[in-house]
C-alpha positions as CSV (number, residue, x, y, z in Angstrom):
1,X,109.5,87.5,162.6
2,X,112.1,85.7,160.9
3,X,109.6,82.0,161.3
4,X,107.0,84.0,160.0
5,X,109.2,85.8,157.0
6,X,110.7,82.6,155.5
7,X,107.4,80.2,154.7
8,X,106.2,83.6,153.4
9,X,109.0,83.9,151.4
10,X,109.0,80.0,150.1
11,X,105.7,80.4,149.4
12,X,105.7,83.6,147.0
13,X,108.7,81.8,145.4
14,X,106.5,78.9,144.5
15,X,103.3,80.4,143.1
16,X,105.9,82.6,141.0
17,X,107.9,80.1,139.9
18,X,104.7,78.1,139.0
19,X,103.2,81.7,137.4
20,X,106.8,81.6,135.3
21,X,106.3,78.3,134.4
22,X,102.8,78.6,133.1
23,X,103.8,81.7,131.2
24,X,106.4,80.1,129.7
25,X,104.2,76.8,128.3
26,X,101.5,79.3,127.3
27,X,104.0,81.4,124.7
28,X,106.4,78.5,123.8
29,X,106.0,79.8,120.5
30,X,106.1,83.5,121.2
31,X,109.2,84.9,119.8
32,X,109.2,88.4,120.9
33,X,111.9,90.5,119.4
34,X,112.8,94.2,120.5
35,X,113.6,96.8,118.1
36,X,113.1,100.1,120.0
37,X,112.6,99.1,123.3
38,X,109.8,96.7,124.6
39,X,107.0,97.2,127.8
40,X,104.3,95.6,128.8
41,X,101.8,97.5,126.5
42,X,102.5,94.4,123.9
43,X,101.5,91.7,126.7
44,X,98.3,94.0,127.6
45,X,97.3,93.7,123.7
46,X,98.2,90.3,122.7
47,X,96.3,89.0,125.9
48,X,93.3,91.4,125.5
49,X,92.8,90.7,121.9
50,X,93.6,86.7,121.8
51,X,90.1,85.4,122.7
52,X,88.9,88.2,119.9
53,X,91.2,87.0,117.4
54,X,90.3,83.1,117.8
55,X,86.4,83.8,117.6
56,X,86.9,86.6,114.7
57,X,90.2,85.1,112.8
58,X,87.9,83.9,109.6
59,X,85.7,86.6,109.4
60,X,88.7,89.3,109.6
61,X,90.7,87.8,106.9
62,X,87.5,87.7,104.7
63,X,87.6,91.5,104.9
64,X,90.6,92.8,105.2
65,X,93.3,92.4,102.1
66,X,96.6,93.7,101.8
67,X,97.1,96.2,104.5
68,X,93.5,97.7,104.6
69,X,90.7,96.7,107.0
70,X,87.6,98.1,106.2
71,X,86.3,100.9,103.9
72,X,85.8,102.9,107.5
73,X,89.3,103.3,108.0
74,X,89.7,104.9,104.4
75,X,87.4,107.6,105.6
76,X,88.6,108.0,108.8
77,X,91.4,110.5,107.4
78,X,89.5,111.7,104.9
79,X,86.4,113.4,106.9
80,X,87.9,113.6,110.7
81,X,91.7,115.4,109.8
82,X,93.0,118.3,107.5
83,X,96.1,119.5,106.6
84,X,96.9,121.0,110.1
85,X,96.5,117.7,112.2
86,X,99.0,116.0,109.6
87,X,101.5,118.6,110.0
88,X,101.5,118.7,113.6
89,X,101.7,114.7,113.7
90,X,104.4,114.9,112.3
91,X,106.0,116.9,114.4
92,X,106.5,113.5,116.9
93,X,108.6,110.3,115.6
94,X,107.0,106.6,115.5
95,X,108.6,103.5,117.1
96,X,107.2,100.0,116.7
97,X,107.3,97.2,118.7
98,X,107.0,93.4,116.6
99,X,106.3,90.2,118.4
100,X,105.6,86.8,116.0
101,X,103.5,84.2,116.5
102,X,104.1,80.7,115.0
103,X,101.8,77.9,115.1
104,X,101.9,75.2,113.0
105,X,100.9,76.9,109.3
106,X,100.2,80.1,111.5
107,X,101.9,83.0,111.5
108,X,100.6,86.1,113.6
109,X,102.5,89.4,113.5
110,X,101.4,91.9,116.2
111,X,102.9,95.4,116.0
112,X,102.8,98.4,118.7
113,X,103.7,101.6,117.5
114,X,104.3,105.0,119.7
115,X,104.9,108.7,119.7
116,X,107.9,109.0,120.8
117,X,107.8,112.7,122.6
118,X,111.5,112.4,124.1
119,X,114.4,110.7,124.1
120,X,112.9,108.7,127.1
121,X,111.3,105.1,126.5
122,X,109.5,105.7,129.2
123,X,107.9,108.8,127.8
124,X,106.2,106.7,124.4
125,X,102.1,106.6,124.5
126,X,100.1,104.4,121.9
127,X,100.0,106.4,118.3
128,X,96.7,106.8,116.6
129,X,97.2,104.2,114.0
130,X,97.2,105.2,110.4
131,X,100.6,103.5,108.9
132,X,100.5,101.1,106.5
133,X,102.9,97.3,106.9
134,X,103.7,95.3,103.6
135,X,104.1,91.5,105.0
136,X,106.1,89.4,102.8
137,X,106.8,85.6,103.3
138,X,108.0,84.4,100.6
139,X,110.2,80.3,100.0
140,X,108.4,78.2,97.5
141,X,105.4,80.5,97.5
142,X,104.9,84.2,97.6
143,X,102.7,85.4,100.4
144,X,100.9,88.8,101.3
145,X,99.9,89.0,104.9
146,X,96.7,91.4,105.5
147,X,97.2,93.8,108.2
148,X,94.7,95.2,110.9
149,X,94.4,98.7,111.9
150,X,92.5,98.7,115.0
151,X,93.3,102.8,115.1
152,X,95.0,102.4,118.4
153,X,98.7,102.0,117.5
154,X,97.9,98.3,117.7
155,X,98.2,96.0,114.5
156,X,98.2,92.8,113.5
157,X,98.9,90.7,110.4
158,X,97.0,87.6,109.6
159,X,99.2,85.6,107.7
160,X,97.5,83.1,105.3
161,X,98.3,79.7,106.4
162,X,101.5,78.2,104.9
163,X,102.7,75.1,103.1
164,X,106.9,75.0,103.9
165,X,109.3,77.2,105.2
166,X,109.3,80.9,104.5
167,X,111.7,83.8,104.7
168,X,109.5,86.9,106.1
169,X,110.3,90.3,105.9
170,X,108.4,93.4,107.4
171,X,108.1,97.0,105.5
172,X,106.7,100.5,107.0
173,X,105.4,101.8,104.0
174,X,103.4,104.3,105.3
175,X,102.6,106.4,108.3
176,X,99.5,108.9,109.5
177,X,96.7,108.0,106.9
178,X,99.5,109.3,104.1
179,X,98.7,106.0,101.7
180,X,95.0,107.1,102.2
181,X,96.0,110.8,100.6
182,X,96.7,112.7,97.5
183,X,98.1,116.4,96.9
184,X,97.1,118.3,94.0
185,X,100.4,119.8,92.3
186,X,97.6,122.4,90.2
187,X,94.2,122.8,89.5
188,X,95.2,121.9,85.4
189,X,92.9,119.8,84.0
190,X,94.3,116.4,84.1
191,X,97.4,117.2,86.3
192,X,99.2,114.2,87.4
193,X,98.9,114.4,91.4
194,X,101.9,113.9,93.3
195,X,101.6,111.2,96.0
196,X,103.5,110.8,99.4
197,X,106.5,108.8,98.8
198,X,106.6,105.2,99.9
199,X,109.1,104.8,102.8
200,X,109.1,101.5,102.1
201,X,112.1,100.9,105.5
202,X,112.8,97.4,106.8
203,X,111.4,96.7,110.5
204,X,112.4,92.8,110.7
205,X,113.6,89.8,108.8
206,X,112.4,86.3,109.6
207,X,112.8,82.9,108.9
208,X,110.3,80.7,109.8
209,X,111.3,76.3,109.3
210,X,108.0,74.6,109.3
211,X,108.8,71.5,110.3
212,X,105.6,69.7,108.9
213,X,105.0,71.0,105.4
214,X,102.5,69.5,103.3
215,X,102.2,68.2,99.8
216,X,101.3,71.4,98.6
217,X,105.1,72.5,99.1
218,X,105.7,70.7,96.0
219,X,103.7,72.2,93.7
220,X,103.5,70.9,89.9
221,X,103.4,67.4,92.2
222,X,99.8,67.4,93.3
223,X,97.6,64.6,92.3
224,X,97.2,65.5,88.8
225,X,93.6,64.0,88.8
226,X,92.6,66.2,91.6
227,X,93.9,69.7,89.6
228,X,92.2,68.5,86.6
229,X,88.9,69.1,88.6
230,X,89.7,72.0,90.5
231,X,87.0,74.6,90.3
232,X,88.1,77.9,88.3
233,X,87.0,79.9,91.7
234,X,89.6,78.2,93.5
235,X,92.7,78.9,91.3
236,X,91.8,82.6,91.7
237,X,91.6,82.5,95.7
238,X,95.3,80.9,94.6
239,X,98.8,82.1,95.5
240,X,102.3,82.4,93.4
241,X,104.3,79.2,93.6
242,X,108.3,78.7,92.9
243,X,108.4,76.0,90.1
244,X,111.7,75.4,88.3
245,X,112.8,78.6,88.6
246,X,110.0,81.0,87.9
247,X,107.0,81.6,90.1
248,X,103.6,80.4,88.6
249,X,100.4,81.0,90.2
250,X,98.0,78.5,91.9
251,X,95.9,77.1,94.3
252,X,96.8,77.2,97.9
253,X,96.9,73.6,98.1
254,X,99.4,73.1,95.2
255,X,97.7,72.8,91.7
256,X,99.6,74.8,89.4
257,X,97.0,77.1,86.5
258,X,98.0,76.3,82.8
259,X,97.0,78.5,80.6
260,X,94.4,77.5,77.6
261,X,95.4,76.2,74.4
262,X,94.7,77.5,71.4
263,X,92.2,75.2,70.4
264,X,90.3,75.2,73.7
265,X,89.9,78.8,73.7
266,X,88.3,78.9,70.4
267,X,86.1,76.0,71.4
268,X,85.2,77.8,74.0
269,X,84.6,81.4,72.2
270,X,82.9,80.3,69.0
271,X,79.4,79.6,71.5
272,X,79.6,83.5,72.8
273,X,78.0,85.5,70.4
274,X,80.0,88.6,71.1
275,X,82.5,90.0,73.5
276,X,83.1,93.3,74.1
277,X,86.3,94.9,76.3
278,X,85.7,98.3,77.5
279,X,88.3,100.3,79.4
280,X,92.1,101.1,79.7
281,X,95.3,100.5,78.3
282,X,95.6,97.0,80.5
283,X,92.3,95.7,79.4
284,X,93.2,96.9,75.9
285,X,96.2,94.3,76.1
286,X,94.0,91.4,77.2
287,X,92.0,92.1,73.9
288,X,95.6,92.1,72.0
289,X,96.6,89.5,73.4
290,X,93.7,87.7,72.7
291,X,93.6,88.0,69.0
292,X,96.5,86.7,69.2
293,X,96.1,83.7,70.2
294,X,93.0,82.6,68.5
295,X,94.1,84.2,65.6
296,X,94.7,81.3,62.7
297,X,97.4,84.0,61.3
298,X,98.7,84.2,65.2
299,X,98.8,88.1,64.8
300,X,98.0,91.1,66.6
301,X,94.6,93.1,65.4
302,X,96.4,96.5,65.7
303,X,92.6,97.7,64.8
304,X,91.1,96.0,67.4
305,X,89.4,99.1,68.7
306,X,87.4,99.1,65.0
307,X,86.4,95.6,64.7
308,X,82.3,95.7,64.5
309,X,80.4,92.8,63.5
310,X,78.0,90.8,65.7
311,X,79.0,87.8,64.2
312,X,80.5,84.4,65.7
313,X,84.0,86.1,67.6
314,X,86.3,83.0,66.3
315,X,85.0,83.6,62.9
316,X,86.0,87.1,62.4
317,X,89.1,86.5,64.8
318,X,88.6,89.6,67.2
319,X,87.1,91.4,69.9
320,X,85.9,94.2,70.1
321,X,87.6,97.2,72.1
322,X,86.6,100.6,72.9
323,X,88.8,103.1,74.7
324,X,87.0,104.1,77.8
325,X,90.2,104.4,80.5
326,X,87.6,106.6,83.3
327,X,84.6,104.8,85.0
328,X,82.6,108.0,84.0
329,X,82.6,107.3,80.4
330,X,81.3,104.0,80.8
331,X,77.6,103.9,80.7
332,X,78.1,106.4,77.2
333,X,80.2,103.9,75.3
334,X,78.5,100.8,77.1
335,X,75.4,102.0,75.8
336,X,76.4,102.8,72.6
337,X,75.6,99.3,71.5
338,X,72.6,98.8,73.3
339,X,70.3,99.2,70.2
340,X,71.9,95.8,68.8
341,X,69.8,93.6,71.2
342,X,66.2,95.6,70.5
343,X,65.7,92.6,68.4
344,X,67.4,90.2,70.3
345,X,68.0,90.7,73.8
346,X,71.1,89.7,75.8
347,X,71.8,86.7,77.1
348,X,74.9,85.1,79.0
349,X,76.8,84.2,75.9
350,X,77.2,88.2,75.4
351,X,80.2,88.8,77.0
352,X,81.3,92.3,78.5
353,X,84.7,92.6,80.1
354,X,85.4,95.9,82.0
355,X,88.3,97.5,83.7
356,X,88.7,101.3,84.7
357,X,89.5,103.7,87.7
358,X,93.2,103.5,88.2
359,X,93.2,107.3,85.6
360,X,90.9,108.5,88.0
361,X,93.1,107.6,90.7
362,X,96.0,108.3,89.5
363,X,94.9,112.5,87.9
364,X,91.8,113.0,90.5
365,X,91.3,111.6,93.9
366,X,89.5,108.6,95.1
367,X,87.2,110.7,97.4
368,X,85.8,112.0,94.5
369,X,85.8,108.5,92.6
370,X,83.4,107.1,95.3
371,X,81.7,110.0,96.4
372,X,80.6,111.1,92.3
373,X,81.9,108.9,89.6
374,X,80.8,105.1,91.4
375,X,77.4,106.2,92.3
376,X,76.4,107.4,88.7
377,X,78.2,103.9,87.1
378,X,75.7,101.8,89.9
379,X,73.1,104.0,88.7
380,X,73.8,103.5,85.1
381,X,73.7,99.6,86.5
382,X,70.7,99.7,87.8
383,X,68.8,100.8,84.3
384,X,70.9,97.8,82.4
385,X,69.6,95.1,84.7
386,X,66.3,97.3,84.8
387,X,66.4,97.2,80.9
388,X,64.6,93.9,78.8
389,X,67.3,94.0,76.2
390,X,69.8,94.2,78.8
391,X,68.9,92.5,81.8
392,X,70.8,88.9,81.4
393,X,74.2,90.6,79.9
394,X,77.4,89.1,81.3
395,X,79.6,91.6,83.0
396,X,82.5,91.1,83.9
397,X,85.0,93.6,85.7
398,X,88.3,93.2,86.2
399,X,89.7,95.6,89.8
400,X,92.2,98.1,89.9
401,X,95.8,96.9,89.5
402,X,98.8,97.9,91.4
403,X,100.9,100.3,90.3
404,X,104.4,100.5,89.6
405,X,104.9,104.4,89.0
406,X,105.3,105.3,92.9
407,X,105.3,108.1,94.3
408,X,103.0,110.0,92.0
409,X,100.4,107.4,91.9
410,X,97.4,105.6,94.4
411,X,99.6,102.6,96.2
412,X,98.6,99.7,96.7
413,X,96.6,100.9,100.1
414,X,94.4,103.4,98.7
415,X,93.7,100.3,95.9
416,X,92.8,97.9,98.1
417,X,90.5,99.7,99.6
418,X,89.0,101.7,96.3
419,X,88.6,98.0,95.0
420,X,86.8,96.7,97.9
421,X,83.9,99.5,97.8
422,X,83.8,98.7,94.4
423,X,83.3,94.9,94.7
424,X,80.6,95.8,97.2
425,X,78.7,98.3,95.1
426,X,79.2,96.0,91.3
427,X,78.0,92.7,92.8
428,X,74.4,93.7,93.6
429,X,74.1,94.5,89.9
430,X,75.1,91.0,89.0
431,X,78.7,92.4,88.1
432,X,81.2,89.5,88.5
433,X,84.5,90.2,89.7
434,X,88.3,90.0,89.2
435,X,90.7,90.4,91.4
436,X,93.2,91.1,89.5
437,X,95.2,93.7,92.2
438,X,95.4,90.6,94.6
439,X,96.9,88.5,92.0
440,X,99.3,91.2,90.9
441,X,100.1,92.9,93.8
442,X,103.0,90.3,95.2
443,X,104.9,90.3,92.0
444,X,103.6,94.4,91.9
445,X,107.5,95.2,91.0
446,X,107.4,92.6,88.0
447,X,106.2,94.7,85.1
448,X,107.0,93.9,81.2
449,X,109.1,95.8,79.1
450,X,107.4,99.2,79.0
451,X,107.8,99.1,83.0
452,X,103.7,100.5,83.6
453,X,102.1,97.0,82.6
454,X,101.8,93.5,83.4
455,X,101.2,92.5,79.7
456,X,102.4,94.1,77.0
457,X,102.6,93.6,73.0
458,X,105.9,93.1,72.0
459,X,108.2,94.2,68.9
460,X,107.4,90.9,66.3
461,X,103.7,90.4,65.8
462,X,101.5,88.1,68.4
463,X,104.7,88.4,70.7
464,X,103.9,89.2,74.3
465,X,105.7,89.6,77.0
466,X,105.0,89.6,80.6
467,X,104.5,86.2,82.4
468,X,102.0,87.9,85.6
469,X,99.6,89.9,83.1
470,X,99.7,86.7,80.6
471,X,98.5,84.7,83.9
472,X,95.6,86.7,84.8
473,X,94.3,86.8,81.2
474,X,93.9,82.9,81.3
475,X,92.3,83.3,84.2
476,X,89.8,86.1,82.8
477,X,89.8,83.5,80.1
478,X,88.7,80.5,82.2
479,X,86.2,82.6,83.7
480,X,84.3,83.5,80.8
481,X,85.1,79.6,79.4
482,X,84.0,77.8,82.6
483,X,81.1,79.8,84.0
């Protein structure tokens, strides 16, 4: 018996040693963090998903934006779970186990979420999903990592490739689909809705030393010839870079975006027949900023909304602005100037800049906005494109910006989902989308003087504050001028 047992034991140890060595090599870059008790489930999850990630990574990274993967995820709660469901689920605690994977410039973050029914670790079961995590990577660049919710307690953060070492912070912002729910304070018209408070609790802080930084890790020193030839679309997909003590926008490979000069603006817009802005206070401030830049007197036209002219914009030193913060009013305001094209149909040199939706999100429900108001606006766009007078009118839409108020406003996850649905619907009718949300979202807590907007008129005529808002405005101008 002893002679049989010893060889068998030796064989077992050899096999186990080989397995352990292979396991360590395969996971040499996998750092496991035990936040509230590690179980084998996280490894089973990683193993079951690895092949799928390698196949679908590029597809998923293009579909998920800032914590929201697919529009169905948002509707999952609205249609399948009522208030009693939320109340019952809130009786359980949630715990999270996080695993970080580092491979060169690529960072992946795996999160397992459990419902804790008792104090015993073994009693934990995976949640049904519905939580939202904000993952920030900050170094020479500022990056947000989109997170995919698999609706079974497992989440994956797909971080864009980094260029240098970064400090990472993982926040838990919302749980149980609360990010997608509005709670009304009453039925009074324009009554501001109450949104559940953001948790914003830090789950983990980590540092990743990237030993192979790219040339983009030194923003501002990128090849000047290459940067001069960079297409505006590359800038629109860029990120924030820390350059000489200030966050500045640039491409993913380090070309820093420069603001348009006074002469460039005048030369560009002299070739435009009409330039009109319709929307809320965010786009009004862009209009006033534009007027101050293009004006010879460098003063803000406080009566911007009353300018009525069809002559060249620069000669009249102004853009036409119509106050229309609600999307439901857009068809009426847009239709009001269509008779101007009775004799001469609109061309691509007739530009309309639109921005609306945040008021409906603050004073109403996203579900109503998407089910009623958006379809009505889409039907209107269909008639615009069928009308010979306006078929070639250039329509540009700046999507809904992130909010800075907090508890009472639509949060970034709800807005990301709504913006994605807006994009899918508006692009069908040749509406160009400028993703102001993802440009501003990393800096969502950096407002100008009023605490609401990212671009604000200053105390003196022609003076403006808010570098992030100015950056978005100049990106808009470049889009108009370069295409």
